[in-house]
C-alpha positions in Angstrom: -13.6 -42.5 -37.9 -16.2 -45.3 -38.5 -15.8 -48.7 -37.7 -15.5 -49.9 -41.1 -13.0 -47.3 -42.0 -11.0 -48.1 -39.0 -10.9 -51.8 -40.0 -10.0 -51.0 -43.5 -7.1 -48.9 -42.3 -5.9 -51.7 -40.0 -6.1 -54.3 -42.8 -4.0 -52.1 -45.0 -1.5 -51.5 -42.3 -1.0 -55.1 -41.6 -0.4 -55.7 -45.3 1.9 -52.9 -45.6 3.7 -53.9 -42.5 4.1 -57.7 -43.9 5.5 -56.2 -47.2 7.9 -54.1 -45.3 9.1 -57.0 -43.3 9.7 -59.0 -46.5 11.8 -56.3 -48.0 13.8 -55.7 -44.8 14.6 -59.5 -44.6 15.7 -59.3 -48.3 17.6 -56.0 -47.7 19.4 -57.4 -44.7 20.5 -60.7 -46.5 21.7 -59.0 -49.6 23.8 -56.5 -47.7 25.6 -59.3 -45.9 26.1 -61.3 -49.2 27.5 -58.4 -50.8 29.6 -57.4 -48.1 31.3 -60.9 -47.5 31.4 -62.0 -51.2 33.5 -59.1 -52.3 35.6 -59.0 -49.4 36.1 -62.5 -50.1 37.2 -61.6 -53.7 40.0 -59.5 -52.3 38.4 -56.0 -52.0 39.9 -53.7 -49.4 37.5 -52.4 -46.4 37.3 -49.0 -48.4 36.4 -50.7 -51.5 33.6 -52.9 -50.0 32.0 -49.6 -48.3 32.3 -48.1 -51.7 29.7 -50.5 -53.0 27.2 -49.2 -50.7 27.8 -45.7 -51.3 25.0 -45.2 -53.9 22.7 -47.2 -51.6 22.9 -44.5 -49.1 23.2 -41.5 -51.5 20.0 -42.8 -53.3 18.4 -43.4 -49.8 18.8 -39.7 -49.3 17.3 -38.7 -52.6 14.2 -41.2 -52.0 13.3 -40.0 -48.8 13.4 -36.4 -50.2 11.5 -37.2 -53.3 9.5 -40.2 -52.0 7.4 -38.0 -49.5 6.3 -35.5 -52.2 5.5 -38.6 -54.6 3.6 -40.1 -51.8 1.5 -36.9 -51.2 0.4 -36.7 -54.9 -0.1 -40.3 -55.6 -0.5 -42.1 -52.3 1.4 -44.3 -50.2 0.0 -47.3 -52.2 2.0 -46.2 -55.1 5.3 -45.6 -53.2 4.9 -49.1 -51.4 4.4 -51.0 -54.6 7.0 -49.3 -56.3 9.7 -49.8 -53.6 8.9 -53.6 -53.8 9.0 -53.7 -57.7 12.5 -51.9 -57.6 13.8 -54.4 -54.9 12.9 -57.4 -57.1 14.9 -55.6 -59.9 17.8 -55.0 -57.9 18.2 -58.5 -56.5 17.7 -60.0 -60.2 20.6 -57.6 -61.4 23.0 -59.3 -59.0 21.3 -63.0 -59.3 21.0 -63.1 -63.1 24.4 -61.1 -64.2 27.3 -63.0 -65.6 29.9 -63.2 -63.3 32.1 -60.8 -65.4 29.5 -58.0 -64.8 30.0 -58.1 -60.9 32.3 -55.3 -60.7 32.2 -52.0 -58.6 30.1 -49.9 -60.8 27.5 -52.6 -61.5 27.2 -53.5 -58.0 26.9 -49.9 -57.1 24.0 -49.5 -59.5 22.2 -52.4 -58.1 22.7 -51.0 -54.5 21.3 -47.9 -55.6 18.1 -49.4 -56.6 18.1 -51.4 -53.3 18.5 -48.0 -51.3 15.7 -46.5 -53.3 13.4 -49.6 -52.6 14.2 -49.9 -48.8 13.5 -46.2 -48.3 10.1 -46.3 -50.5 8.7 -49.2 -48.3 10.0 -47.9 -45.1 8.4 -44.5 -45.6 5.2 -46.0 -46.9 4.9 -48.4 -43.7 5.9 -45.7 -41.0 3.6 -43.1 -42.5 0.8 -45.6 -42.5 1.0 -45.6 -38.6 -0.3 -42.3 -38.6 -3.5 -43.1 -40.5 -4.4 -45.8 -38.0 -3.8 -44.3 -34.5 -6.2 -41.8 -33.2 -5.2 -38.4 -33.3 -5.2 -37.8 -29.4 -3.8 -41.0 -28.5 0.0 -40.2 -28.3 0.8 -43.2 -25.9 -0.5 -45.7 -28.5 1.3 -43.8 -31.3 4.5 -44.4 -29.3 3.8 -48.2 -28.9 2.7 -48.8 -32.6 5.7 -47.0 -33.8 8.3 -48.9 -31.5 6.6 -52.4 -32.4 7.0 -51.5 -36.2 10.4 -50.3 -36.0 11.6 -53.0 -33.6 10.4 -55.8 -35.5 11.9 -54.4 -38.7 15.3 -54.4 -36.7 14.8 -57.9 -35.6 14.0 -59.0 -39.1 16.9 -57.3 -40.4 19.1 -59.1 -38.2 17.6 -62.3 -39.3 18.5 -61.1 -42.8 22.1 -60.9 -41.7 22.0 -64.5 -40.6 20.2 -65.6 -43.6 22.8 -63.8 -45.8 25.6 -65.7 -44.2 23.8 -69.0 -44.4 22.8 -68.6 -48.0 26.4 -67.5 -49.2 27.8 -70.7 -47.6 25.1 -73.1 -48.7 23.8 -72.2 -52.2 26.2 -69.3 -53.2 25.8 -65.6 -54.0 23.8 -65.4 -57.2 21.4 -68.3 -56.2 20.8 -66.6 -53.0 19.9 -63.1 -54.7 17.2 -64.9 -56.7 15.7 -66.7 -53.9 15.3 -63.2 -52.1 13.9 -61.9 -55.3 11.2 -64.5 -55.2 10.4 -63.8 -51.6 9.9 -60.1 -52.3 7.8 -61.0 -55.5 5.4 -63.0 -53.4 5.0 -60.1 -50.9 4.0 -57.6 -53.6 1.5 -60.0 -55.4 0.1 -60.8 -52.0 -0.2 -57.1 -50.9 -1.6 -56.1 -54.4 -4.3 -58.7 -54.3 -5.5 -58.3 -50.7 -5.2 -54.4 -50.3 -8.5 -52.8 -50.5 -8.6 -49.0 -51.7 -5.6 -46.9 -51.1 -3.5 -45.7 -48.4 -4.0 -42.0 -47.5 -5.8 -39.2 -49.4 -3.7 -37.6 -52.3 -3.1 -34.1 -52.6 -2.3 -33.2 -56.4 -1.3 -29.7 -55.4 1.6 -30.6 -53.1 4.6 -28.6 -53.9 8.2 -30.1 -53.8 9.5 -27.2 -51.8 7.0 -28.4 -49.0 9.4 -31.3 -48.6 11.8 -29.0 -46.6 10.1 -29.0 -43.3 9.2 -25.6 -41.8 8.7 -27.4 -38.4 11.6 -26.5 -36.2 11.3 -29.4 -34.0 11.4 -31.8 -37.1 14.5 -30.0 -38.3 16.4 -30.2 -35.2 15.5 -34.1 -34.7 16.4 -34.6 -38.2 19.8 -33.0 -37.7 20.2 -35.0 -34.4 19.3 -38.1 -36.4 22.1 -37.7 -38.9 24.7 -38.0 -36.2 22.9 -40.8 -34.1 23.0 -43.1 -37.2 26.4 -42.2 -38.2 27.6 -43.0 -34.8 26.3 -46.6 -35.4 27.4 -47.2 -39.0 30.8 -45.8 -38.6 31.9 -49.0 -36.9 29.1 -51.4 -37.5 28.7 -51.6 -41.1 32.4 -52.3 -42.5 34.8 -52.0 -39.5 33.2 -54.4 -37.0 32.5 -57.4 -39.4 36.0 -57.1 -41.1 37.7 -57.0 -37.8 35.8 -60.0 -36.7 36.6 -61.8 -39.9 40.3 -60.8 -40.1 41.6 -59.9 -36.8 39.6 -62.6 -34.5 39.6 -65.1 -37.4 35.8 -65.7 -37.3 34.1 -67.5 -40.2 31.4 -65.9 -42.2 28.8 -68.0 -40.5 29.9 -67.0 -37.2 30.1 -63.1 -38.0 26.6 -63.6 -39.7 25.0 -65.2 -36.4 26.6 -62.6 -34.2 25.5 -59.6 -36.1 22.0 -61.2 -36.5 21.7 -61.7 -32.8 22.8 -58.3 -32.0 20.1 -56.7 -34.4 17.5 -59.1 -33.4 18.1 -58.1 -29.7 18.4 -54.4 -30.8 14.8 -54.8 -32.3 13.4 -56.6 -29.2 14.7 -53.7 -27.0 13.3 -51.1 -29.5 9.9 -52.7 -29.5 9.8 -52.8 -25.9 10.8 -49.2 -25.6 7.3 -48.1 -24.9 6.8 -50.3 -21.6 9.9 -48.9 -20.3 9.1 -45.3 -21.2 5.5 -45.5 -20.1 6.7 -46.8 -16.6 8.7 -43.8 -16.5 5.8 -41.8 -17.6 3.6 -42.9 -14.7 6.3 -41.6 -12.3 7.1 -38.2 -14.0 3.6 -37.8 -15.6 4.9 -37.3 -19.3 5.9 -39.2 -22.4 9.4 -39.0 -24.0 10.4 -35.5 -25.2 13.5 -33.7 -26.1 15.2 -34.3 -22.8 14.6 -38.1 -23.1 16.5 -37.8 -26.5 19.2 -35.7 -24.8 20.2 -38.0 -21.7 19.9 -41.2 -23.8 22.5 -39.7 -26.2 25.0 -38.6 -23.8 24.6 -42.0 -22.2 25.2 -43.9 -25.3 28.4 -42.0 -26.1 30.2 -43.9 -23.0 29.9 -47.2 -24.8 32.2 -46.8 -27.7 34.6 -44.9 -25.6 34.8 -47.8 -23.2 35.1 -50.4 -26.0 37.9 -48.3 -27.6 39.8 -47.9 -24.5 39.5 -51.6 -23.4 40.8 -52.7 -26.9 43.8 -50.3 -26.6 44.4 -51.6 -23.0 44.6 -55.2 -24.7 41.7 -56.5 -22.8 40.2 -59.8 -24.5 38.6 -58.3 -27.6 35.9 -60.9 -27.9 34.7 -60.3 -24.5 35.0 -56.6 -25.1 33.0 -56.7 -28.3 30.3 -58.9 -27.0 29.5 -57.1 -23.9 30.2 -53.6 -25.2 27.8 -54.3 -28.1 25.2 -55.5 -26.0 25.4 -52.4 -23.9 25.5 -50.0 -26.8 22.6 -51.7 -28.5 20.1 -51.4 -25.7 20.8 -47.7 -25.4 20.8 -47.0 -29.0 17.4 -48.9 -29.6 16.0 -46.7 -26.7 17.2 -43.6 -28.3 16.1 -44.6 -31.8 12.8 -45.5 -30.6 12.2 -42.1 -28.9 13.4 -40.5 -32.4 10.7 -42.5 -34.4 8.0 -41.6 -32.0 8.8 -37.8 -31.7 8.9 -37.3 -35.6 5.6 -38.8 -35.8 4.3 -36.9 -32.9 5.5 -33.5 -34.3 4.4 -34.3 -37.8 1.3 -32.5 -39.2 -1.4 -34.9 -40.0 -1.9 -33.6 -43.4 1.8 -33.6 -44.1 3.0 -36.9 -42.7 4.4 -38.5 -45.7 6.4 -35.4 -46.5 7.6 -34.9 -42.9 8.5 -38.6 -42.3 10.2 -38.4 -45.8 12.2 -35.4 -44.9 13.1 -37.0 -41.4 14.4 -40.3 -42.9 16.3 -38.4 -45.3 18.2 -37.2 -42.5 18.5 -40.8 -41.4 19.9 -41.7 -44.8 22.3 -39.1 -44.6 23.8 -40.4 -41.3 24.0 -43.8 -42.6 25.8 -42.8 -45.8 28.4 -40.5 -43.5 28.9 -43.7 -41.3 29.3 -46.2 -44.1 32.0 -44.3 -46.0 34.0 -43.5 -42.9 33.6 -46.9 -41.6 35.8 -48.3 -44.6 38.0 -45.4 -44.7 38.7 -45.2 -40.8 39.1 -48.9 -40.5 41.8 -48.9 -43.2 43.5 -46.0 -41.7 43.1 -46.3 -37.9 41.7 -49.8 -37.2 38.4 -50.4 -35.3 39.4 -48.1 -32.6 39.4 -45.1 -34.9 36.0 -46.0 -36.0 34.8 -46.1 -32.4 36.2 -42.6 -31.6 34.5 -41.3 -34.6 31.2 -42.8 -33.0 31.8 -41.0 -29.8 32.0 -37.7 -31.4 28.8 -38.4 -33.5 27.0 -39.3 -30.4 28.1 -36.4 -28.6 27.0 -34.1 -31.6 23.3 -35.9 -31.5 23.3 -35.1 -27.8 24.0 -31.5 -28.2 21.5 -31.0 -31.0 19.0 -32.9 -28.9 19.2 -29.9 -26.2 17.4 -27.8 -28.9 14.2 -30.1 -29.0 11.2 -29.2 -27.0 11.4 -30.2 -23.4 7.7 -31.1 -23.0 5.8 -33.8 -24.9 4.5 -33.0 -28.2 0.5 -32.4 -28.4 -1.8 -32.5 -31.2 -2.9 -28.7 -30.6 -2.4 -26.3 -33.3 -2.0 -29.0 -36.0 -4.2 -29.5 -39.1 -7.1 -31.5 -38.5 -7.3 -32.9 -41.8 -7.4 -36.7 -41.4 -5.6 -39.0 -44.0 -8.4 -41.4 -44.8 -8.4 -44.6 -46.6 -9.4 -43.7 -50.3 
C-alpha cells in the first residue's frame, strides 16, 4: 500500500470513528431518556422493554442487509445513511405533539434508531480492516479494542447525558439537541472525507451474507448468548431496581450506569495490553480457548450477585462490587470476540462477515432486552441474574467449538479493500 493511500485510509477512518462516536453518544442518551421518561409516566417494566423491541429487531435486519448494501455501494453510503436516519429518529420524538408519544409511535422511532446505530457501527468497524496491514494481527487487535472500548465509554457518557438532559431541559428539547449534534457530525464528515471507503462489488449476492466460514458462525452463536447475558439484567431490570427498590433518583441511576459503561469501555480498550502480555508468556494471541475460559469465569459473577441478594446482603454494596467485577470480565470477553471476527473475516468480504456477526450481536440484545422486562416483572432482579448465568454458560460451551489456535491470514483472499 502506498504512503498516500495509507494516509487517505487513516484520514477516512478517523472521520468514520468520530461520526460513530457522535452517533453512539446520541444513542446512549436517547435510550436513557426513553427508558426513564416513559417509566415516569407509569409504564410497567415489560411495557418499557417493549419500546426497545423494534430497536433490536431492526438492528438484526440492518446488520444482515447492511453488509450486503455496503459491499455493493460502499461503507461511505452506509455511514451517511446511518447518521441521516438517526437524525430523523431523534426529530420524531423531539418535534412530535405529546399526544403522539404512545407505544407504537415510540417503537417506530426506536426502530429507526436501531437501523442508524448498526449502520454506523458496521461502517466504522469494517473500516479498521482497511487500515491495518493484513499481516499485523496484534495491531488489528489493538485498533479494534480501542475503537470498541471508546465507543462503550461514550455510550456511558450518553447515559449520564440522558439523565442530565431529562432533569435540566426535558424530554423533547433533549432529543432536538441530540439531533443537532448528529447533524454536525454528518456535515463535518461529508465535507472532510476524501474518496470512498472500500471497493464496491456490484456482483455481491445477498445469499453471501450468510457466512460459510465455520469459525464466524460459531463465534456469532456465542455472541448471541454473551450479549443476552448482559442485557437480560442491565437494560431494564437493573435501572428499574435502582429507581424503585433502592429509591435512587434518575440522576443517580444515570451517573451509576454511565460510570459503569465508561469503565467497561476503558477495560475493553486496554484489553490488548493485558492479552499481549499474556501472549509474550504463551507465544500466541487470543483464540477460541481465550473466549471459552473468559465466558466460564464471567458466569460466576451474576450467580454470586443473585445469591448475595437472596441472602439479604446490602444490595447497594452487592450491585456496585458485582457490577465492577462483571464489567471487567465481560469487557475482556467482548474485546476478544471483536478481534476474532475481524481476524477470521476474509478481506474481500469483511463488510458482509462483520454484518452477519453483528446481526447475531443484535439478536442477543433483543433476547436480553425482552426478557429483562418480562423476568423483572415476574421474578425480580434475581430472576434476571439467573437467566444471565444460563446465557453465559451457553456462550462458553459454544466457544469450545472455536479454533484453539490464533487465526492467520493464510488461505484468505488477498484482494485488498482500497480507498476508491
